[in-house]
C-alpha positions in Angstrom: -13.0 23.8 3.9 -10.0 22.7 1.9 -10.2 22.6 -1.9 -7.7 19.8 -2.0 -8.7 16.4 -3.2 -10.7 14.3 -0.7 -8.8 11.0 -0.6 -11.0 9.4 2.2 -14.6 10.2 3.1 -16.4 8.3 5.8 -20.1 8.9 6.3 -22.6 7.5 8.8 -20.2 4.9 10.1 -21.6 2.7 12.9 -19.7 -0.1 14.7 -20.9 -2.0 17.7 -20.0 -5.1 19.5 -22.0 -7.7 21.5 -20.9 -8.2 25.1 -23.1 -10.9 26.5 -26.6 -9.5 26.3 -25.4 -6.0 25.9 -24.6 -4.1 22.7 -21.7 -1.6 22.9 -22.0 1.0 20.2 -18.4 2.3 19.7 -18.8 4.4 16.6 -22.1 6.3 16.0 -22.7 8.0 12.7 -19.0 8.9 12.5 -18.1 11.2 9.6 -14.7 12.3 8.4 -13.1 13.8 5.3 -9.3 13.6 4.8 -7.7 15.8 2.1 -4.5 15.1 0.3 -1.6 16.7 2.0 -3.5 17.1 5.3 -2.3 16.0 8.7 -5.2 15.3 11.1 -4.9 14.1 14.7 -7.5 12.3 16.8 -7.4 12.3 20.5 -9.8 10.8 23.0 -10.1 9.0 26.3 -8.8 5.4 26.6 -11.6 3.1 25.4 -13.3 5.7 23.3 -12.9 3.7 20.1 -9.9 5.2 18.4 -8.4 1.9 17.4 -11.8 0.6 16.3 -12.1 3.8 14.1 -8.6 3.1 12.5 -9.6 -0.5 11.8 -12.9 0.5 10.1 -11.5 3.4 8.1 -8.4 1.4 7.2 -10.7 -1.4 5.8 -9.4 -4.0 8.4 -12.9 -4.2 9.9 -16.4 -3.7 8.5 -19.0 -1.5 10.2 -22.7 -2.3 10.6 -23.7 0.8 8.7 -22.1 3.7 6.7 -19.7 4.1 3.8 -16.0 4.6 3.5 -14.9 6.0 0.2 -11.2 5.8 -0.8 -10.1 7.8 -3.8 -13.8 8.2 -4.7 -14.6 4.4 -4.6 -16.9 2.9 -2.1 -14.5 0.5 -0.4 -17.3 -1.3 1.5 -19.6 -1.9 -1.4 -17.3 -4.2 -3.2 -15.9 -7.8 -2.9 -13.2 -8.9 -0.5 -10.5 -9.2 -3.2 -11.1 -5.6 -4.4 -11.2 -4.3 -0.8 -7.9 -6.0 0.0 -6.4 -4.4 -3.1 -7.6 -1.0 -2.2 -6.2 -1.4 1.3 -2.8 -2.7 0.0 -2.4 0.1 -2.6 -4.2 3.0 -1.0 -3.5 2.7 2.8 -0.4 2.6 4.9 -0.4 1.6 8.6 2.0 2.4 11.4 1.2 0.8 14.8 2.5 1.2 18.3 4.3 -2.1 18.3 6.0 -2.1 14.9 4.8 -5.6 13.7 8.0 -6.3 11.8 8.9 -9.8 10.7 11.8 -10.9 12.8 13.2 -13.3 10.2 13.5 -10.6 7.6 16.0 -7.7 7.3 14.9 -4.1 7.5 15.1 -3.9 3.6 13.0 -7.1 3.2 10.4 -5.8 5.7 9.9 -2.6 3.7 9.5 -4.7 0.5 6.6 -6.7 1.9 3.7 -4.5 0.8 4.9 -4.4 -2.7 5.4 -8.2 -2.8 2.0 -9.0 -1.2 0.3 -6.8 -3.8 1.9 -8.4 -6.8 1.5 -11.6 -8.8 4.6 -13.7 -9.4 4.9 -12.4 -12.9 4.2 -8.9 -11.8 6.8 -9.0 -9.0 9.4 -10.3 -11.5 8.8 -7.2 -13.7 9.0 -4.7 -10.9 11.4 -6.3 -8.5 14.4 -4.0 -9.3 12.3 -0.8 -9.0 10.8 -2.1 -5.7 14.2 -2.8 -4.2 15.4 0.6 -5.2 12.4 2.3 -3.6 12.8 0.3 -0.4 16.4 1.4 -0.2 15.4 5.0 -0.9 12.8 5.0 1.8 15.2 3.5 4.4 17.6 6.3 3.5 14.9 8.9 4.0 14.1 7.6 7.5 17.9 7.6 8.4 18.6 3.9 8.1 20.7 3.6 5.0 23.4 1.8 7.0 21.0 -0.6 8.8 19.2 -2.1 5.8 20.7 -5.6 6.3 19.9 -5.7 10.0 17.0 -7.7 11.4 14.5 -6.2 13.9 16.2 -7.7 17.0 19.4 -5.9 16.0 17.6 -2.5 15.9 16.5 -0.1 18.7 12.9 0.7 19.2 13.2 3.9 17.4 14.9 2.3 14.5 12.2 -0.4 14.3 9.5 2.2 14.1 11.5 4.0 11.3 11.5 0.7 9.4 7.7 0.5 10.0 7.3 4.0 8.6 9.3 3.1 5.5 7.2 0.0 5.0 3.9 1.9 5.3 5.1 4.3 2.6 6.3 1.5 0.2 3.2 1.5 -2.0 2.9 5.3 -1.9 -0.5 5.1 -0.2 -3.1 7.9 -0.4 -3.8 7.7 3.3 -1.4 7.0 6.2 -3.0 5.7 9.4 -0.8 6.1 12.6 -2.1 4.4 15.7 -0.1 5.6 18.7 3.1 5.5 16.6 5.3 6.8 19.5 3.5 5.2 22.4 6.2 2.5 22.8 9.2 4.9 22.7 11.1 6.9 25.2 10.6 10.7 25.1 13.9 11.4 23.3 13.3 8.8 20.6 9.6 9.7 20.4 10.5 13.3 19.4 12.7 12.2 16.5 9.9 9.8 15.2 7.3 12.6 15.5 9.5 15.0 13.5 10.0 12.4 10.8 6.3 11.5 10.6 5.2 15.2 10.4 7.9 15.9 7.7 7.4 13.0 5.3 4.2 11.2 6.3 1.8 13.6 4.6 3.7 14.2 1.4 1.2 13.7 -1.4 -1.2 11.9 0.9 -3.4 12.4 4.0 -2.2 11.4 7.4 -4.5 10.4 10.3 -2.8 10.3 13.6 -4.3 8.7 16.7 -2.4 9.7 19.9 -2.6 10.4 23.6 0.1 13.0 23.3 -1.7 16.3 23.1 1.4 18.2 22.1 2.1 15.8 19.2 -1.6 16.1 18.2 -1.4 19.9 18.2 1.4 19.9 15.6 -1.0 18.6 13.0 -3.1 20.7 10.7 -6.4 19.7 12.4 -7.2 18.2 15.7 -10.4 16.2 16.3 -11.7 14.4 19.4 -13.5 11.0 19.4 -16.3 11.5 21.8 -19.4 9.3 22.2 -18.6 7.6 19.0 -18.4 10.7 16.9 -15.6 13.0 15.8 -15.9 16.5 17.0 -13.6 19.6 17.0 -12.0 20.4 20.3 -14.5 23.2 20.9 -17.3 20.7 20.4 -18.2 21.4 16.8 -19.2 18.1 15.1 -17.4 17.2 11.9 
């Protein structure tokens, strides 16, 4: 067991959905600890609930039971405003399909998390620093010369690099990656994988959901989502 800080701790998480008269239990007493600086991958069959898990742990969806503690705070036992604040400041997301705003430049897309989390007065006070950080992040992902381009002027790999920079904008404690290379060709995918593994976990925990077993194996720890629970590949429950 790592002695590094636990930045996210999920315990007893249950999430089910009603399908007509039937109840489908997707997550069953799911438990997970993520430590700062740790890269953890989750694999599993299609339909096993990996995206549902990301949505619940990332505070985008509420479970029927269980707790999710982010930086020691119970993120579910709080009001919606505080939960939104915790998600905005403490969590970064990278999805398969980028979800960039087409009307904004790459630089403006990266700025969005900082703008959303600030009041008008607060944004005025930190605008210059936020612009500088967005430019620095785009440089780190290799897009210093593409900052003024809009998404439709970028390749798929470049769009995903913008999405990575955006996810890191608020320096989150946890980075959730849901099939981040699933929409890329093999050559482009390799570059994005290298980038994520290099910078994604710096000072934070990274949780990667992927069908690519070779990508998953490059992480510090590999887990499998099976029957609604996270287990080690050899079957040891976590």
